[in-house]
A tleap script that builds the chain and sets N, CA, C and O, in Angstrom:
source leaprc.protein.ff14SB
mol = sequence {
  NMET ALA ALA LEU ASP LEU LEU GLY ARG ARG
  SER SER LEU ARG ILE LEU TRP GLU LEU ARG
  ALA GLY THR ALA LEU THR PHE ARG ALA LEU
  GLN ASP ALA ALA MET THR ASN PRO SER LEU
  LEU ASN THR ARG LEU LYS GLU LEU ARG GLU
  ALA GLY LEU VAL GLN HIE LEU GLY GLU GLY
  TYR GLN LEU THR ALA ALA GLY SER GLU LEU
  LEU ASP ALA LEU GLN PRO LEU SER ALA TRP
  ALA LEU ARG TRP ALA ALA VAL ARG THR LYS
  GLY GLN CALA
}
set mol.1.N position { 0.386 -1.678 0.276 }
set mol.1.CA position { 0.590 0.769 0.324 }
set mol.1.C position { 0.667 1.506 -0.146 }
set mol.1.O position { 1.887 1.613 -0.270 }
set mol.2.N position { 0.254 2.263 -0.607 }
set mol.2.CA position { 1.533 3.412 -0.962 }
set mol.2.C position { 1.633 4.445 0.683 }
set mol.2.O position { 2.497 5.043 1.324 }
set mol.3.N position { 0.383 4.196 0.760 }
set mol.3.CA position { 0.357 4.997 2.739 }
set mol.3.C position { 0.978 4.260 2.981 }
set mol.3.O position { 1.756 4.227 2.028 }
set mol.4.N position { 1.337 3.325 3.838 }
set mol.4.CA position { 1.903 2.397 4.331 }
set mol.4.C position { 3.762 2.504 4.080 }
set mol.4.O position { 4.603 2.794 4.930 }
set mol.5.N position { 4.043 2.047 2.154 }
set mol.5.CA position { 5.085 2.705 1.969 }
set mol.5.C position { 4.939 4.112 2.263 }
set mol.5.O position { 5.848 4.504 1.533 }
set mol.6.N position { 4.548 5.005 2.704 }
set mol.6.CA position { 5.080 6.621 2.792 }
set mol.6.C position { 5.753 6.834 4.383 }
set mol.6.O position { 6.926 6.814 4.755 }
set mol.7.N position { 4.498 7.040 5.120 }
set mol.7.CA position { 4.504 6.419 6.449 }
set mol.7.C position { 5.320 5.480 7.147 }
set mol.7.O position { 5.245 5.582 8.371 }
set mol.8.N position { 6.204 4.447 6.632 }
set mol.8.CA position { 7.377 4.259 6.743 }
set mol.8.C position { 8.442 4.127 6.316 }
set mol.8.O position { 9.073 3.089 6.517 }
set mol.9.N position { 8.992 5.274 5.522 }
set mol.9.CA position { 9.898 6.369 5.448 }
set mol.9.C position { 9.935 6.479 6.506 }
set mol.9.O position { 9.068 6.326 7.367 }
set mol.10.N position { 12.127 7.081 6.613 }
set mol.10.CA position { 12.155 7.446 8.228 }
set mol.10.C position { 12.154 8.696 8.625 }
set mol.10.O position { 12.440 9.412 7.666 }
set mol.11.N position { 11.973 9.283 9.555 }
set mol.11.CA position { 10.953 10.359 9.698 }
set mol.11.C position { 9.443 10.825 9.032 }
set mol.11.O position { 9.024 11.970 8.864 }
set mol.12.N position { 8.952 9.858 8.797 }
set mol.12.CA position { 7.533 10.429 8.041 }
set mol.12.C position { 6.659 10.804 9.383 }
set mol.12.O position { 6.126 11.886 9.631 }
set mol.13.N position { 6.660 9.854 10.016 }
set mol.13.CA position { 5.498 10.052 10.812 }
set mol.13.C position { 6.228 10.706 11.532 }
set mol.13.O position { 5.428 11.568 11.896 }
set mol.14.N position { 7.864 11.129 12.385 }
set mol.14.CA position { 8.299 12.114 13.212 }
set mol.14.C position { 7.567 13.565 12.426 }
set mol.14.O position { 6.622 14.199 12.895 }
set mol.15.N position { 8.294 13.871 11.114 }
set mol.15.CA position { 6.831 14.865 11.060 }
set mol.15.C position { 6.275 15.359 10.877 }
set mol.15.O position { 6.246 16.589 10.815 }
set mol.16.N position { 5.085 14.096 10.586 }
set mol.16.CA position { 3.764 14.629 11.170 }
set mol.16.C position { 3.208 14.802 12.170 }
set mol.16.O position { 2.441 15.711 12.491 }
set mol.17.N position { 3.732 13.526 12.987 }
set mol.17.CA position { 3.464 14.428 14.713 }
set mol.17.C position { 3.986 15.834 15.228 }
set mol.17.O position { 3.460 16.768 15.833 }
set mol.18.N position { 5.341 15.560 14.687 }
set mol.18.CA position { 5.489 17.296 14.959 }
set mol.18.C position { 4.688 18.404 15.165 }
set mol.18.O position { 4.521 19.255 16.039 }
set mol.19.N position { 4.127 18.040 13.776 }
set mol.19.CA position { 2.406 18.781 13.125 }
set mol.19.C position { 1.345 19.037 13.558 }
set mol.19.O position { 0.353 19.718 13.295 }
set mol.20.N position { 1.773 18.272 14.387 }
set mol.20.CA position { 0.397 17.621 14.872 }
set mol.20.C position { -0.175 18.645 15.524 }
set mol.20.O position { -1.210 18.856 14.892 }
set mol.21.N position { -0.086 19.766 16.836 }
set mol.21.CA position { -0.986 21.059 17.443 }
set mol.21.C position { -1.243 22.066 16.701 }
set mol.21.O position { -1.370 23.241 17.045 }
set mol.22.N position { -1.384 21.227 14.821 }
set mol.22.CA position { -2.098 22.338 14.567 }
set mol.22.C position { -0.931 23.831 14.119 }
set mol.22.O position { -1.044 24.526 13.109 }
set mol.23.N position { 0.108 23.981 15.201 }
set mol.23.CA position { 0.741 25.759 14.768 }
set mol.23.C position { 1.488 25.510 13.268 }
set mol.23.O position { 2.131 24.483 13.051 }
set mol.24.N position { 1.356 26.341 12.487 }
set mol.24.CA position { 2.710 25.777 11.645 }
set mol.24.C position { 4.173 26.167 12.041 }
set mol.24.O position { 4.255 27.143 12.787 }
set mol.25.N position { 5.197 25.639 11.710 }
set mol.25.CA position { 6.183 25.195 11.681 }
set mol.25.C position { 6.833 25.749 11.326 }
set mol.25.O position { 6.148 26.064 10.353 }
set mol.26.N position { 8.522 26.761 11.048 }
set mol.26.CA position { 8.987 26.790 10.044 }
set mol.26.C position { 9.914 25.792 9.198 }
set mol.26.O position { 9.184 24.805 9.295 }
set mol.27.N position { 10.827 25.419 8.559 }
set mol.27.CA position { 11.753 24.397 8.092 }
set mol.27.C position { 12.534 23.805 9.367 }
set mol.27.O position { 12.747 22.687 9.836 }
set mol.28.N position { 12.983 25.709 9.818 }
set mol.28.CA position { 13.816 25.480 10.649 }
set mol.28.C position { 13.544 24.391 11.723 }
set mol.28.O position { 13.896 23.218 11.842 }
set mol.29.N position { 12.817 25.193 12.421 }
set mol.29.CA position { 11.921 24.732 14.116 }
set mol.29.C position { 11.522 23.351 13.493 }
set mol.29.O position { 11.650 22.389 14.251 }
set mol.30.N position { 11.018 23.084 12.124 }
set mol.30.CA position { 10.147 21.121 12.327 }
set mol.30.C position { 11.283 20.646 11.810 }
set mol.30.O position { 11.324 19.436 11.590 }
set mol.31.N position { 12.906 21.792 11.379 }
set mol.31.CA position { 13.757 20.237 10.923 }
set mol.31.C position { 14.483 20.130 12.852 }
set mol.31.O position { 15.362 19.280 12.996 }
set mol.32.N position { 14.188 20.744 13.808 }
set mol.32.CA position { 14.992 20.435 15.044 }
set mol.32.C position { 14.195 19.830 15.836 }
set mol.32.O position { 14.622 18.899 16.519 }
set mol.33.N position { 12.977 20.202 15.902 }
set mol.33.CA position { 11.523 19.210 16.454 }
set mol.33.C position { 11.480 17.592 15.440 }
set mol.33.O position { 10.766 16.594 15.545 }
set mol.34.N position { 12.488 17.917 14.580 }
set mol.34.CA position { 12.150 16.709 13.960 }
set mol.34.C position { 13.417 15.771 14.707 }
set mol.34.O position { 13.535 14.701 15.303 }
set mol.35.N position { 13.955 16.503 14.418 }
set mol.35.CA position { 15.782 16.345 14.803 }
set mol.35.C position { 16.773 15.231 13.523 }
set mol.35.O position { 17.456 14.210 13.597 }
set mol.36.N position { 16.387 16.046 12.584 }
set mol.36.CA position { 16.900 15.740 11.751 }
set mol.36.C position { 17.664 16.546 10.537 }
set mol.36.O position { 18.027 17.614 11.031 }
set mol.37.N position { 17.931 16.504 9.608 }
set mol.37.CA position { 18.702 17.043 8.423 }
set mol.37.C position { 18.260 17.826 7.799 }
set mol.37.O position { 17.105 18.049 8.161 }
set mol.38.N position { 18.706 18.684 6.625 }
set mol.38.CA position { 17.690 19.462 6.066 }
set mol.38.C position { 17.223 18.961 4.374 }
set mol.38.O position { 16.492 19.310 3.448 }
set mol.39.N position { 18.421 17.693 4.830 }
set mol.39.CA position { 18.136 17.216 3.096 }
set mol.39.C position { 16.618 15.807 3.433 }
set mol.39.O position { 15.696 15.816 2.617 }
set mol.40.N position { 16.580 15.110 4.222 }
set mol.40.CA position { 16.069 14.415 4.431 }
set mol.40.C position { 14.426 14.821 4.639 }
set mol.40.O position { 13.382 14.329 4.209 }
set mol.41.N position { 14.757 16.017 5.555 }
set mol.41.CA position { 13.234 17.322 6.156 }
set mol.41.C position { 12.455 16.888 4.163 }
set mol.41.O position { 11.618 16.166 3.621 }
set mol.42.N position { 13.675 18.129 3.765 }
set mol.42.CA position { 13.564 18.611 2.474 }
set mol.42.C position { 13.008 17.432 1.698 }
set mol.42.O position { 11.905 17.814 1.306 }
set mol.43.N position { 13.273 15.838 1.158 }
set mol.43.CA position { 13.179 14.832 0.265 }
set mol.43.C position { 11.355 14.777 1.320 }
set mol.43.O position { 10.349 15.150 0.718 }
set mol.44.N position { 11.240 14.307 2.753 }
set mol.44.CA position { 10.005 13.864 3.057 }
set mol.44.C position { 8.833 15.127 2.864 }
set mol.44.O position { 7.686 14.786 2.575 }
set mol.45.N position { 9.090 16.287 2.999 }
set mol.45.CA position { 8.064 17.300 2.755 }
set mol.45.C position { 7.522 17.294 1.747 }
set mol.45.O position { 6.351 17.657 1.637 }
set mol.46.N position { 8.373 16.805 0.591 }
set mol.46.CA position { 7.992 17.209 -1.078 }
set mol.46.C position { 7.219 16.008 -1.133 }
set mol.46.O position { 6.163 15.890 -1.755 }
set mol.47.N position { 7.771 15.143 -0.475 }
set mol.47.CA position { 7.070 13.940 0.178 }
set mol.47.C position { 5.491 14.260 0.327 }
set mol.47.O position { 4.920 14.973 -0.498 }
set mol.48.N position { 4.841 13.699 1.407 }
set mol.48.CA position { 4.146 14.619 2.343 }
set mol.48.C position { 3.131 15.353 1.679 }
set mol.48.O position { 1.915 15.173 1.622 }
set mol.49.N position { 4.054 16.431 1.069 }
set mol.49.CA position { 3.292 17.999 0.044 }
set mol.49.C position { 2.005 16.544 -0.923 }
set mol.49.O position { 0.815 16.237 -0.850 }
set mol.50.N position { 3.119 16.130 -1.648 }
set mol.50.CA position { 2.599 15.737 -3.163 }
set mol.50.C position { 1.611 14.375 -2.977 }
set mol.50.O position { 1.080 13.774 -3.911 }
set mol.51.N position { 1.477 13.979 -1.310 }
set mol.51.CA position { 1.207 12.741 -1.228 }
set mol.51.C position { -0.605 13.669 0.118 }
set mol.51.O position { -1.215 13.012 0.962 }
set mol.52.N position { -0.917 15.372 -0.271 }
set mol.52.CA position { -1.505 16.018 0.286 }
set mol.52.C position { -1.579 15.550 1.496 }
set mol.52.O position { -2.521 14.761 1.564 }
set mol.53.N position { -0.907 15.689 2.696 }
set mol.53.CA position { -0.004 15.451 4.350 }
set mol.53.C position { -0.067 17.251 4.558 }
set mol.53.O position { -0.678 17.958 5.359 }
set mol.54.N position { 0.703 17.505 3.629 }
set mol.54.CA position { 1.456 18.336 4.529 }
set mol.54.C position { 1.147 19.660 3.489 }
set mol.54.O position { 1.241 19.333 2.306 }
set mol.55.N position { 0.799 21.082 3.715 }
set mol.55.CA position { 1.156 21.919 2.864 }
set mol.55.C position { 2.307 22.500 3.777 }
set mol.55.O position { 3.122 22.156 4.632 }
set mol.56.N position { 1.828 23.684 3.005 }
set mol.56.CA position { 3.265 24.882 3.783 }
set mol.56.C position { 2.190 26.444 3.141 }
set mol.56.O position { 1.374 26.373 2.222 }
set mol.57.N position { 2.444 27.414 3.755 }
set mol.57.CA position { 1.371 28.703 4.145 }
set mol.57.C position { 3.005 29.223 4.061 }
set mol.57.O position { 4.039 28.567 3.934 }
set mol.58.N position { 2.759 30.758 4.195 }
set mol.58.CA position { 3.118 32.161 4.670 }
set mol.58.C position { 4.336 31.241 6.242 }
set mol.58.O position { 5.555 31.219 6.416 }
set mol.59.N position { 3.255 30.696 6.966 }
set mol.59.CA position { 4.075 31.520 8.077 }
set mol.59.C position { 4.921 29.901 8.411 }
set mol.59.O position { 5.538 29.947 9.475 }
set mol.60.N position { 5.010 28.770 7.801 }
set mol.60.CA position { 5.549 27.130 7.658 }
set mol.60.C position { 4.540 26.400 6.971 }
set mol.60.O position { 3.651 26.570 6.136 }
set mol.61.N position { 5.201 25.265 7.878 }
set mol.61.CA position { 4.623 24.022 7.369 }
set mol.61.C position { 3.073 23.878 8.131 }
set mol.61.O position { 2.796 24.733 8.972 }
set mol.62.N position { 2.300 23.042 7.900 }
set mol.62.CA position { 1.088 22.241 9.181 }
set mol.62.C position { 0.541 21.276 7.989 }
set mol.62.O position { 0.836 21.025 6.821 }
set mol.63.N position { -0.659 20.783 9.186 }
set mol.63.CA position { -0.984 19.407 8.490 }
set mol.63.C position { -2.085 20.383 7.645 }
set mol.63.O position { -2.288 21.592 7.748 }
set mol.64.N position { -2.802 19.219 6.641 }
set mol.64.CA position { -3.577 19.426 5.698 }
set mol.64.C position { -5.051 19.077 6.609 }
set mol.64.O position { -5.051 19.373 7.804 }
set mol.65.N position { -5.989 18.595 6.142 }
set mol.65.CA position { -7.374 18.187 7.285 }
set mol.65.C position { -7.050 16.603 7.203 }
set mol.65.O position { -7.136 15.714 8.051 }
set mol.66.N position { -6.519 16.600 5.428 }
set mol.66.CA position { -5.863 15.052 5.350 }
set mol.66.C position { -4.750 14.088 6.502 }
set mol.66.O position { -4.601 12.941 6.924 }
set mol.67.N position { -4.084 15.629 6.634 }
set mol.67.CA position { -2.754 14.782 7.629 }
set mol.67.C position { -2.882 14.768 9.110 }
set mol.67.O position { -2.285 14.034 9.897 }
set mol.68.N position { -3.869 15.815 9.399 }
set mol.68.CA position { -5.211 15.744 10.577 }
set mol.68.C position { -5.679 14.281 10.664 }
set mol.68.O position { -5.079 13.382 11.255 }
set mol.69.N position { -6.939 14.162 9.930 }
set mol.69.CA position { -7.123 12.658 10.053 }
set mol.69.C position { -6.163 11.714 9.644 }
set mol.69.O position { -7.012 10.964 9.163 }
set mol.70.N position { -5.409 11.288 9.491 }
set mol.70.CA position { -4.097 10.582 9.401 }
set mol.70.C position { -3.883 10.055 10.858 }
set mol.70.O position { -3.927 8.921 11.336 }
set mol.71.N position { -3.537 11.779 11.600 }
set mol.71.CA position { -3.208 11.155 13.211 }
set mol.71.C position { -3.977 11.076 14.096 }
set mol.71.O position { -3.634 10.665 15.205 }
set mol.72.N position { -5.904 11.674 13.647 }
set mol.72.CA position { -6.688 10.387 14.181 }
set mol.72.C position { -7.251 9.580 14.130 }
set mol.72.O position { -8.311 9.317 14.698 }
set mol.73.N position { -6.313 8.701 13.041 }
set mol.73.CA position { -6.794 7.349 12.481 }
set mol.73.C position { -6.125 6.852 13.127 }
set mol.73.O position { -6.596 5.786 13.526 }
set mol.74.N position { -4.811 7.153 13.625 }
set mol.74.CA position { -3.595 7.026 14.048 }
set mol.74.C position { -3.110 6.724 15.458 }
set mol.74.O position { -2.108 6.056 15.711 }
set mol.75.N position { -3.972 7.318 16.403 }
set mol.75.CA position { -4.484 7.505 17.825 }
set mol.75.C position { -4.773 6.083 18.517 }
set mol.75.O position { -4.322 6.079 19.662 }
set mol.76.N position { -5.411 4.843 18.146 }
set mol.76.CA position { -5.686 3.852 18.566 }
set mol.76.C position { -4.162 2.546 18.626 }
set mol.76.O position { -4.147 1.531 19.321 }
set mol.77.N position { -3.181 2.961 17.797 }
set mol.77.CA position { -2.204 2.447 17.154 }
set mol.77.C position { -1.343 3.313 18.271 }
set mol.77.O position { -0.393 2.707 18.766 }
set mol.78.N position { -1.569 4.620 18.703 }
set mol.78.CA position { -0.133 5.016 19.332 }
set mol.78.C position { -0.740 4.908 20.889 }
set mol.78.O position { -0.279 5.601 21.796 }
set mol.79.N position { -1.795 3.984 21.081 }
set mol.79.CA position { -2.438 3.790 22.902 }
set mol.79.C position { -2.103 2.988 22.720 }
set mol.79.O position { -1.175 2.840 23.515 }
set mol.80.N position { -2.239 1.581 21.708 }
set mol.80.CA position { -1.511 0.311 21.993 }
set mol.80.C position { -0.103 0.425 22.649 }
set mol.80.O position { 0.293 0.398 23.814 }
set mol.81.N position { 0.511 0.567 21.394 }
set mol.81.CA position { 1.912 1.114 21.876 }
set mol.81.C position { 2.587 1.370 22.923 }
set mol.81.O position { 3.606 0.971 23.485 }
set mol.82.N position { 1.126 2.752 23.167 }
set mol.82.CA position { 2.203 2.833 25.021 }
set mol.82.C position { 1.264 1.622 26.323 }
set mol.82.O position { 1.351 1.936 27.510 }
set mol.83.N position { 0.834 0.944 26.120 }
set mol.83.CA position { 0.007 0.136 26.513 }
set mol.83.C position { 1.350 -0.833 26.328 }
set mol.83.O position { 2.364 -0.793 27.024 }
set mol.84.N position { 1.145 -1.500 25.474 }
set mol.84.CA position { 3.294 -2.524 25.064 }
set mol.84.C position { 4.116 -2.188 26.287 }
set mol.84.O position { 4.394 -2.441 27.459 }
set mol.85.N position { 4.295 -1.519 25.317 }
set mol.85.CA position { 6.065 -0.755 26.475 }
set mol.85.C position { 5.797 -0.688 27.351 }
set mol.85.O position { 6.646 -1.114 28.134 }
set mol.86.N position { 4.309 -0.070 28.093 }
set mol.86.CA position { 4.066 -0.786 29.127 }
set mol.86.C position { 4.550 -2.191 30.435 }
set mol.86.O position { 5.255 -2.190 31.445 }
set mol.87.N position { 3.663 -3.324 29.658 }
set mol.87.CA position { 3.937 -3.663 29.384 }
set mol.87.C position { 5.124 -4.563 29.384 }
set mol.87.O position { 5.376 -5.492 30.152 }
set mol.88.N position { 5.569 -4.265 28.723 }
set mol.88.CA position { 7.625 -5.172 28.216 }
set mol.88.C position { 8.124 -4.891 29.146 }
set mol.88.O position { 8.851 -5.671 29.761 }
set mol.89.N position { 7.771 -3.188 29.672 }
set mol.89.CA position { 8.718 -2.297 31.079 }
set mol.89.C position { 8.800 -3.641 32.174 }
set mol.89.O position { 9.726 -4.366 32.537 }
set mol.90.N position { 8.056 -3.607 32.337 }
set mol.90.CA position { 7.209 -4.045 33.472 }
set mol.90.C position { 7.889 -5.638 33.592 }
set mol.90.O position { 8.006 -6.306 34.620 }
set mol.91.N position { 8.249 -5.967 32.345 }
set mol.91.CA position { 8.382 -7.473 32.583 }
set mol.91.C position { 9.822 -7.385 32.355 }
set mol.91.O position { 10.327 -8.456 32.017 }
set mol.92.N position { 10.469 -6.570 32.433 }
set mol.92.CA position { 11.282 -6.460 31.677 }
set mol.92.C position { 12.604 -5.919 32.619 }
set mol.92.O position { 13.811 -5.800 32.410 }
set mol.93.N position { 11.169 -5.509 34.435 }
set mol.93.CA position { 11.949 -4.778 35.472 }
set mol.93.C position { 12.561 -6.718 36.444 }
set mol.93.O position { 13.281 -6.707 37.443 }
savepdb mol mol.pdb
quit
């Protein structure tokens, strides 16, 4: 599936996550937040823009409606991952 291919690429989900608050971030602010290099960020932003998940407005990058909808759809996975990590941590203690 094309969507899973895109989301599985390095830093894709991190970039979307950093834009979750709805506040536009400049390229530099997004680079710092996502802890990535400019070349990779440029590539991923291009891909995410072409996919209609991220847009660039005058003040910076932000999620589109589809990008916000995607993060909403991923919330159950995020909740599961937190529960899973907590169980694994208890098992290792």
